[in-house]
VEXTIFI-855096 format. One record per residue (C-alpha): residue in three letters; y, x, z; residue number from 0. Coordinates in steps of 0.02 Angstrom, whole numbers, plus 50000, padded with zeros to 5 digits. Layout:
<nodes>
(node ala; (Y; X; Z); NUM) ...
</nodes>
This chain:
<nodes>
(node unk; (49662; 54261; 53681); 0) (node unk; (49651; 54449; 53663); 1) (node unk; (49463; 54442; 53682); 2) (node unk; (49457; 54309; 53545); 3) (node unk; (49563; 54416; 53429); 4) (node unk; (49455; 54568; 53462); 5) (node unk; (49296; 54472; 53421); 6) (node unk; (49372; 54397; 53264); 7) (node unk; (49428; 54565; 53197); 8) (node unk; (49258; 54643; 53232); 9) (node unk; (49166; 54498; 53148); 10) (node unk; (49284; 54502; 53000); 11) (node unk; (49269; 54690; 52980); 12) (node unk; (49079; 54680; 52982); 13) (node unk; (49072; 54542; 52852); 14) (node unk; (49199; 54633; 52741); 15) (node unk; (49085; 54786; 52742); 16) (node unk; (48938; 54676; 52693); 17) (node unk; (49041; 54600; 52552); 18) (node unk; (49094; 54771; 52489); 19) (node unk; (48916; 54836; 52496); 20) (node unk; (48851; 54684; 52401); 21) (node unk; (48984; 54704; 52267); 22) (node unk; (48950; 54890; 52248); 23) (node unk; (48763; 54861; 52234); 24) (node unk; (48792; 54722; 52106); 25) (node unk; (48889; 54830; 51985); 26) (node unk; (49071; 54792; 52028); 27) (node unk; (49203; 54926; 51999); 28) (node unk; (49310; 55000; 52137); 29) (node unk; (49467; 54899; 52097); 30) (node unk; (49373; 54735; 52103); 31) (node unk; (49295; 54778; 52271); 32) (node unk; (49463; 54827; 52344); 33) (node unk; (49550; 54672; 52276); 34) (node unk; (49420; 54549; 52344); 35) (node unk; (49412; 54630; 52516); 36) (node unk; (49602; 54636; 52528); 37) (node unk; (49614; 54454; 52473); 38) (node unk; (49496; 54395; 52610); 39) (node unk; (49573; 54502; 52748); 40) (node unk; (49748; 54444; 52701); 41) (node unk; (49696; 54262; 52721); 42) (node unk; (49660; 54301; 52904); 43) (node unk; (49823; 54395; 52926); 44) (node unk; (49746; 54568; 52940); 45) (node unk; (49781; 54729; 52848); 46) (node unk; (49645; 54847; 52787); 47) (node unk; (49622; 55029; 52744); 48) (node unk; (49471; 55049; 52630); 49) (node unk; (49384; 55206; 52571); 50) (node unk; (49259; 55177; 52431); 51) (node unk; (49135; 55312; 52384); 52) (node unk; (48983; 55299; 52273); 53) (node unk; (48860; 55283; 52417); 54) (node unk; (48964; 55222; 52565); 55) (node unk; (49111; 55114; 52617); 56) (node unk; (49229; 55147; 52762); 57) (node unk; (49350; 55014; 52821); 58) (node unk; (49485; 54996; 52953); 59) (node unk; (49548; 54820; 52992); 60) (node unk; (49704; 54804; 53098); 61) (node unk; (49843; 54685; 53144); 62) (node unk; (50018; 54742; 53188); 63) (node unk; (50036; 54599; 53313); 64) (node unk; (49914; 54673; 53439); 65) (node unk; (49820; 54831; 53481); 66) (node unk; (49649; 54779; 53417); 67) (node unk; (49571; 54859; 53265); 68) (node unk; (49400; 54880; 53186); 69) (node unk; (49336; 55039; 53105); 70) (node unk; (49163; 55065; 53032); 71) (node unk; (49065; 55141; 52889); 72) (node unk; (48918; 55072; 52792); 73) (node unk; (48799; 55155; 52671); 74) (node unk; (48773; 55054; 52512); 75) (node unk; (48604; 55019; 52435); 76) (node unk; (48558; 55087; 52262); 77) (node unk; (48668; 55015; 52125); 78) (node unk; (48607; 54886; 52003); 79) (node unk; (48679; 54743; 51903); 80) (node unk; (48688; 54567; 51974); 81) (node unk; (48830; 54469; 51896); 82) (node unk; (48779; 54311; 51989); 83) (node unk; (48817; 54392; 52157); 84) (node unk; (48975; 54479; 52096); 85) (node unk; (49051; 54323; 52019); 86) (node unk; (48994; 54216; 52166); 87) (node unk; (49083; 54328; 52291); 88) (node unk; (49240; 54327; 52182); 89) (node unk; (49242; 54137; 52180); 90) (node unk; (49208; 54134; 52366); 91) (node unk; (49360; 54243; 52402); 92) (node unk; (49474; 54114; 52322); 93) (node unk; (49393; 53972; 52418); 94) (node unk; (49421; 54070; 52580); 95) (node unk; (49609; 54064; 52544); 96) (node unk; (49617; 53885; 52480); 97) (node unk; (49502; 53804; 52609); 98) (node unk; (49541; 53918; 52758); 99) (node unk; (49362; 53969; 52788); 100) (node unk; (49307; 54042; 52954); 101) (node unk; (49212; 54207; 52967); 102) (node unk; (49052; 54112; 53004); 103) (node unk; (49074; 54008; 52846); 104) (node unk; (49099; 54167; 52744); 105) (node unk; (48942; 54243; 52819); 106) (node unk; (48839; 54088; 52778); 107) (node unk; (48900; 54087; 52597); 108) (node unk; (48866; 54273; 52578); 109) (node unk; (48689; 54251; 52644); 110) (node unk; (48664; 54109; 52520); 111) (node unk; (48724; 54214; 52374); 112) (node unk; (48615; 54363; 52422); 113) (node unk; (48464; 54249; 52440); 114) (node unk; (48479; 54173; 52266); 115) (node unk; (48316; 54200; 52173); 116) (node unk; (48306; 54313; 52022); 117) (node unk; (48243; 54250; 51856); 118) (node unk; (48053; 54256; 51838); 119) (node unk; (47992; 54426; 51782); 120) (node unk; (47911; 54360; 51624); 121) (node unk; (48073; 54275; 51572); 122) (node unk; (48170; 54438; 51596); 123) (node unk; (48041; 54540; 51500); 124) (node unk; (48035; 54414; 51358); 125) (node unk; (48222; 54393; 51338); 126) (node unk; (48259; 54579; 51347); 127) (node unk; (48122; 54609; 51218); 128) (node unk; (48197; 54472; 51109); 129) (node unk; (48366; 54559; 51121); 130) (node unk; (48284; 54721; 51063); 131) (node unk; (48205; 54631; 50915); 132) (node unk; (48373; 54553; 50874); 133) (node unk; (48457; 54724; 50872); 134) (node unk; (48320; 54784; 50756); 135) (node unk; (48359; 54641; 50638); 136) (node unk; (48545; 54678; 50644); 137) (node unk; (48511; 54859; 50599); 138) (node unk; (48414; 54804; 50445); 139) (node unk; (48234; 54790; 50505); 140) (node unk; (48112; 54663; 50433); 141) (node unk; (48006; 54538; 50530); 142) (node unk; (47866; 54662; 50562); 143) (node unk; (47992; 54788; 50626); 144) (node unk; (48060; 54655; 50742); 145) (node unk; (47888; 54615; 50808); 146) (node unk; (47851; 54797; 50846); 147) (node unk; (48023; 54818; 50926); 148) (node unk; (47988; 54665; 51034); 149) (node unk; (47823; 54736; 51094); 150) (node unk; (47891; 54912; 51123); 151) (node unk; (48041; 54847; 51222); 152) (node unk; (47930; 54730; 51323); 153) (node unk; (47810; 54872; 51368); 154) (node unk; (47949; 54996; 51405); 155) (node unk; (48039; 54878; 51524); 156) (node unk; (47874; 54831; 51607); 157) (node unk; (47833; 55014; 51641); 158) (node unk; (48007; 55049; 51705); 159) (node unk; (47994; 54902; 51826); 160) (node unk; (47826; 54962; 51887); 161) (node unk; (47895; 55135; 51924); 162) (node unk; (48045; 55058; 52013); 163) (node unk; (47928; 54954; 52122); 164) (node unk; (47838; 55113; 52172); 165) (node unk; (48006; 55191; 52219); 166) (node unk; (48003; 55335; 52096); 167) (node unk; (48162; 55430; 52056); 168) (node unk; (48285; 55322; 51957); 169) (node unk; (48296; 55444; 51812); 170) (node unk; (48108; 55464; 51804); 171) (node unk; (48094; 55274; 51790); 172) (node unk; (48216; 55278; 51644); 173) (node unk; (48121; 55420; 51561); 174) (node unk; (47953; 55332; 51576); 175) (node unk; (48025; 55171; 51506); 176) (node unk; (48101; 55263; 51358); 177) (node unk; (47941; 55363; 51330); 178) (node unk; (47832; 55207; 51331); 179) (node unk; (47943; 55112; 51210); 180) (node unk; (47965; 55260; 51093); 181) (node unk; (47779; 55301; 51093); 182) (node unk; (47737; 55125; 51032); 183) (node unk; (47878; 55117; 50905); 184) (node unk; (47846; 55298; 50854); 185) (node unk; (47665; 55260; 50814); 186) (node unk; (47724; 55122; 50698); 187) (node unk; (47851; 55240; 50619); 188) (node unk; (47721; 55377; 50595); 189) (node unk; (47576; 55274; 50530); 190) (node unk; (47655; 55112; 50471); 191) (node unk; (47705; 55073; 50293); 192) (node unk; (47873; 54988; 50323); 193) (node unk; (48020; 55077; 50237); 194) (node unk; (48135; 55022; 50379); 195) (node unk; (48023; 55072; 50525); 196) (node unk; (48154; 55194; 50589); 197) (node unk; (48257; 55045; 50646); 198) (node unk; (48115; 54998; 50763); 199) (node unk; (48112; 55172; 50838); 200) (node unk; (48300; 55175; 50862); 201) (node unk; (48316; 55002; 50941); 202) (node unk; (48164; 55004; 51055); 203) (node unk; (48258; 55098; 51192); 204) (node unk; (48425; 55007; 51183); 205) (node unk; (48381; 54904; 51338); 206) (node unk; (48401; 55064; 51441); 207) (node unk; (48580; 55104; 51385); 208) (node unk; (48688; 55123; 51543); 209) (node unk; (48827; 55005; 51490); 210) (node unk; (48885; 54950; 51663); 211) (node unk; (48896; 55126; 51741); 212) (node unk; (48993; 55192; 51591); 213) (node unk; (49112; 55044; 51586); 214) (node unk; (49141; 55056; 51775); 215) (node unk; (49168; 55243; 51757); 216) (node unk; (49304; 55216; 51627); 217) (node unk; (49381; 55076; 51730); 218) (node unk; (49385; 55182; 51889); 219) (node unk; (49462; 55329; 51798); 220) (node unk; (49597; 55218; 51723); 221) (node unk; (49635; 55146; 51896); 222) (node unk; (49650; 55319; 51973); 223) (node unk; (49483; 55317; 52066); 224) (node unk; (49441; 55489; 51998); 225) (node unk; (49297; 55529; 52115); 226) (node unk; (49203; 55366; 52089); 227) (node unk; (49239; 55368; 51903); 228) (node unk; (49173; 55544; 51884); 229) (node unk; (49016; 55509; 51985); 230) (node unk; (48977; 55351; 51887); 231) (node unk; (49011; 55441; 51724); 232) (node unk; (48891; 55581; 51769); 233) (node unk; (48763; 55451; 51823); 234) (node unk; (48777; 55367; 51653); 235) (node unk; (48762; 55533; 51563); 236) (node unk; (48603; 55579; 51658); 237) (node unk; (48528; 55410; 51614); 238) (node unk; (48573; 55442; 51431); 239) (node unk; (48491; 55613; 51444); 240) (node unk; (48332; 55534; 51516); 241) (node unk; (48327; 55411; 51370); 242) (node unk; (48352; 55552; 51244); 243) (node unk; (48215; 55654; 51329); 244) (node unk; (48094; 55508; 51313); 245) (node unk; (48134; 55491; 51128); 246) (node unk; (48119; 55679; 51101); 247) (node unk; (47948; 55683; 51186); 248) (node unk; (47883; 55546; 51071); 249) (node unk; (47955; 55634; 50919); 250) (node unk; (47867; 55795; 50968); 251) (node unk; (47702; 55704; 50995); 252) (node unk; (47709; 55619; 50825); 253) (node unk; (47795; 55765; 50735); 254) (node unk; (47934; 55651; 50677); 255) 
</nodes>
């Protein structure tokens, strides 16, 4: 019986670390990670101590009824945004409680969520570019401005993805995406005849705005996670600086 409890707590601790890492890499804030992991561990009758940092998770799982405990640390992968995984894990945590899932069942569902395919690249490029064109229209641009904004956003995101695939520095990828988009829209602003061309230049880099890191930073600070909130805030500010640097470079090239 003791051997069974020891194996269960080790398996549970390992899968909780995987869940926390997946949530962190998918753009979840610290409070959400802690809540979901605590919810799952409580359904098995275990208590947890969880330390969340920006690049690693450390967890201790224990049960007051016996002497067994699990303690481990896991480095998280680079952060991104994947709401499908984050929301899927959140729904899974409630099903664990309601349906009394085993650790093996949780592991199978987590593997399924992590294996879900992404949208085709062309679909992502097209829809993000369409969003950029829509912002241009909202800001007062005409149909030609929208078309240029669409093309500049499409090209900027494409270049950023290519740099990411080649594992360049994150901020360099942001800079190159902003530079590409602003060079195309800046050419239209410099040599085009549209009186509202500045809207194209301003909206062509909006796809790079670090909304999730800044929102998570504010959320972590409000919840008292000062370290994580500060790190995420600085990360968002550096991304903003990279975007501004790309715009500034294009402005200097075209003497805008």
